N, C-alpha and C positions, 0 to 999 in steps of 0.2 A: 208559648212550647205549643205542640199537638197532643189530640188527644184520639185515640181509633182503637176500634175492638183488633186487636193482635190472635193469629187464633194457630197455638200448636195441633199440627193437623197427629200426628199420633207420638205414642212412645220411642225417646230413642232407643235404639237397639246397643246395648251390652259392647265396648270394642277393649279388648283382652289385648294388654300390656304387653310391649313391646321388648325383646332386649335390651335396643338400647335406651327405651324409659327405665326400664331396671335398675340399667346399668348409674342411671343418672341418678334416681334415687338413693342404690347405696351411698355415693359419691356425698350427696346430703344430708345423709347419713336420716334419710323420710326411711327405712328400709327393717322389719325386727325382727325375728324367728316367734312367733306367735300361740300361747300354749293347744288353742284353738282356736279354729277360721268360721269364716262365716258358714258354712256347709252346715257346723255341726253344729248352729243353730236353729238350725229345718228342722231337730229331732222331735219335735215336739204330736202331740197326735189330734189337738184341734185347742179355738181360739175362744176367748170370754170378750165379746165389745169394750173398748175403753169409752164409759164413754164424761163430759167433763162437767163441772159442778151444776148449770141449768137443765142435764140432761140428754145433750145433742152428741150425736154420733163424732166422735174426733180421727176416726180412717183410722186410728190405730186398734189394735188387737192385745189381748191375755195371752200366748202360748204357754199350755200344758204342757207339762215334760212328767216325764215316769223321776218318781225319787230319787234312783241312783242317779240318770240322766243328771239330775238338776244338780244334785250336787256339784257333781264332776264341771260342773260349767260354771256356777259359780264360782269353784275355786281357779279355775282359768280368768274368767270377765275381770276378777281383783286383781292379778296378775299379769292380764291387760291395760289397768288402768293406771296401777308403776312404771308402765314401760311408758305408757303415753303421760303420767303425769311428771313423773321422777327418775329418765334410764334403766325401767331395771328394780327400780330401789323397791322390795315388797314391805319395806319398814312403814312406810308410810299408807301402807292396807292393812295394819295388824287391829286396828279396831272400826276397819270401815265392814260392810254386809252389803251383800247385794239385796234392794230392796224386791227389784221389780225385773222381770228386762218383758217388753215392747214391739210387739211387731208392727209395720205397715209395708201391706199387699199395693198401695193406691202409686206410691211413688216409683221413679225406672230406677232406680237399686233397692227398692224392697227393704228398705232398711230395720236392721233392730233399737230400741234407743234405750239406755242400760240405766236405770237413779242405781246410785246408791251415796251407801249412809253412813258420817258416825257416827258409831254409837253411844258415844261419849258424851255428844251433846246433838246429835243430832242434822247435825247440817249435808247436805245433801246434792249431790252432780250428777249430772249427766258424762252420756260419751256412747258416743255409737258406731255399730258395726256392720258395711253396706258390705256390696260385692264391691269388688276394682272393680273402675271403670275410666279406662285411661283418657277420655277424656276429661271425666272428672276432676283426675286427677290434674291434669292441664290449670281446667280452671282456678283450683288449687292453688300453683305453683306459682302462675300471673294474680293471682288474690295476692301471697307473700310478697310480691313482686316489683308490682304498679303501683299496690294499693295503699293505702297508709293506716289496714289494718296484718295483727298477722296474724296466723291457723299455723293449729298443731296437731297432726294426722300423723300416721304408720300403717303401712306397707304389709303384708305380706302371702306370695302368692294371686289369687280370688279374693283374699280377703283385704281390706279397710275402718281404717278404724278412727273416728273423727273428731275428738274437743268440741265440745259442745258451746253453739256463741250466745252468746247471752245477752238479753234484750226484747224490748214486747217488738210482736210479728207490727206489720207496717199497717195488718189489714185491721189488725184489732186494738191499733195507737189511733190512722185515722176517721175511728166508728166514738172512740173515747175519749181523746187525749187533744185534738185537735180545739176543742174549749177552751179549755185551760191559761185563764188570764194571766198567768207568769209565766208563757210561754210566747215566746218572736216567735211570730207565726214566719214576717222576712227571713231572720235565721233557717226556717224547717226549711224556707219553698231555696234558700241558696245551697242550702244541702242535699238534694233531692234534683238540684242542677245537676251540684258535682258527681254525684252516683251516677245518674242519666249518661253523660261524658264519660267515666270510668269504667261503662256497658260495655257505649258503642267501643271502642277501643280495645278494648280485649276483650272482644265479642264476647262476654258473654248475657247467654238472653237469655229468657223468660221470664226476666223478678216481676212478675208481680205480687202484687204486693201481699203476700203473706208466704213466697221466697227469700222475704229480705229482714232486719228487725231493724230499730231506733234503738239506739244507745243515748242518753237521754245525764248529760255529768253538769252537777251545777258548779258555777263560778264565781266570784267573788259580788258579781254583778249579776249576773246572766246563768241564762242554761245554755250550755253547748250541748248541741244534735250531731250525731254522724248517724247516718243508715251502710250496713253492712249486711253485705246475701249471707244465707244460710245455706244454699239450692247450689249447686254446681251440677247437676242433670247437664245441664244445655249451653253444655258449654261451649262456642261455637262449629253446633252441627247443622242447627238451620240456615235455606236458603234465602232465606227471607228479609232484608238489615234492617227493615223495620222489631223485628226481631229483639233485637241488640238492641233497643232506646226503651228506657221504660217508660218513658212517657206514652208510648202511643197504646199501654192497655188497660182496657174501660176500668181495670180494679183498683191503679195509681191515679184517678178523676178528681180524688181530694186533691192532690200534693197537685197534678196540673193543674187546678181550681188559683192554691193557694202561689203558683208560683204568677198566675196569669193576672191575681186580681193586686200584688205584692211588688213587680218585678216590674222592670222595666229591661226592651230589648236590650238597650245598650248594660244594664244591669249585670244580664244572662251571658251576655260577652265577654263583661268584665269576670266573673266568677270559675265560664270557663276553660276561658283565658289562665287561669290562679290556676285552676286543676292540671291543663298538660305541663304550666313550669313545673307543680309537683313531682308529676308522674318521667318529666325527665331528667329532675333531678333523683329522681328513684332506679331510673334505667344508668343515668353515668353511674351511681356508684354501684350497682348491682351490672356492672353493661358482661362482665363473665360469671355469670350465675344466667344470664338471660344469653349468650351463646352458646354454652351446654345445656343450657333447655331445646333450644332453638335445634339445636343437633343431636337432639335426642329426638328426635320429632319426623327423623327420614325414615320415613322405610311405613311408620308406625299408622297405623287407619282409623282416621279422626269424625269421616264425615264420608257426605257418597258427591260422585263423583259431580253432579246434577245441582246437589249442594252447592259444593263449590263454584264451581262455575257460573251456577244464578247470584251466589252475593256477590262473586268480586264484580263480575256483571254490575250492581248493584251500584254496588260503591266507587266504582268507576264513574257511574254517572250522576250520584251524588255530591262527588266531591270533585266532577271535571277531569280524572286525573286518570290517564290510559294506561297509566305506572300496574293500575291492578290485573288492568287486564293478562299481566307477565305472571299473574300470584298462579301456584300449581296447587297448593295448600289450603287450610283457614289459616295455618301456624306461618305461612306467606304474606297473609293481605294483616292478621299481627304486627307481623314484624314492618312492613310497610305503613302501616297507622300509625305505630308511634316511631316511625320514618319522618313524616308526617309533622307528626306533633312536635318532634324534632327541633326541622325547619321553619314552622311557622314560630316556635317561642326566638328562635334564632336571631326570625326577622324584626 
């Protein structure tokens, strides 16, 4: 595996959800009537920086609302949590309170992070409220269909609600956990290879270490590891093929080094083939949903013509496949990626 410092030149624009995509979201019960929307949360007067326990700036801020606005927001946020977690059954929030709202102007969708606490036992949870972005929604759907992970979100107009994905941020894990003598580093390297393969096929970009988490599951004789994306802002927007391979970001060098130290070319190919086979199984079981998602992409703006042409040319050269030159959109490229994976597995 290689390492290179890939640059994201600028923030991706937000693409409005088309009528076709909105219809798809309704069909698969991803839409909801929300009591408050993203714009309502912007009615703050000022913010206070959020610092971590070491006094470092987290790039999150605490918005300060007038008391009458805050009360309305807190009531609405509890209902949103009930919609996200229990199909709107508000009994689950009878003993919950909104502990705090945090805002990040740094991200593409400028998200709000909501912390909600059960006042009976102090158990807390998070969820996120973001501007609805069509390419991000496609990223969430492809994660649901092509990866081993499930995602939970709801959409309403200009607002996207996402469940918190639990795990240790990749950069924190690489700095603090790789030295753990109980961890099998070969297993971690294997998971990074599989994650790298999934991103390249589904065109999930900008997977720098702080945009994914490591989930650790104790097994009866070892630990299992899974890398999960938590940021889908750069879903098939950029034209540089390397943006869709985590191995090329300098932030991921500790994981790339693990692969170089603990894996051979033969085992890397084996793990890539395993991931492709898993994707084929998922595609076959979700073929109707994939078709509906593909149909929903027609007429939906998701990138620029320049980026589409650059990416299809790059994939055509990388895979020596002239069929990529016929792709007219980013979903076309993903579809061809998947078809090629199916052909490879069947050989």
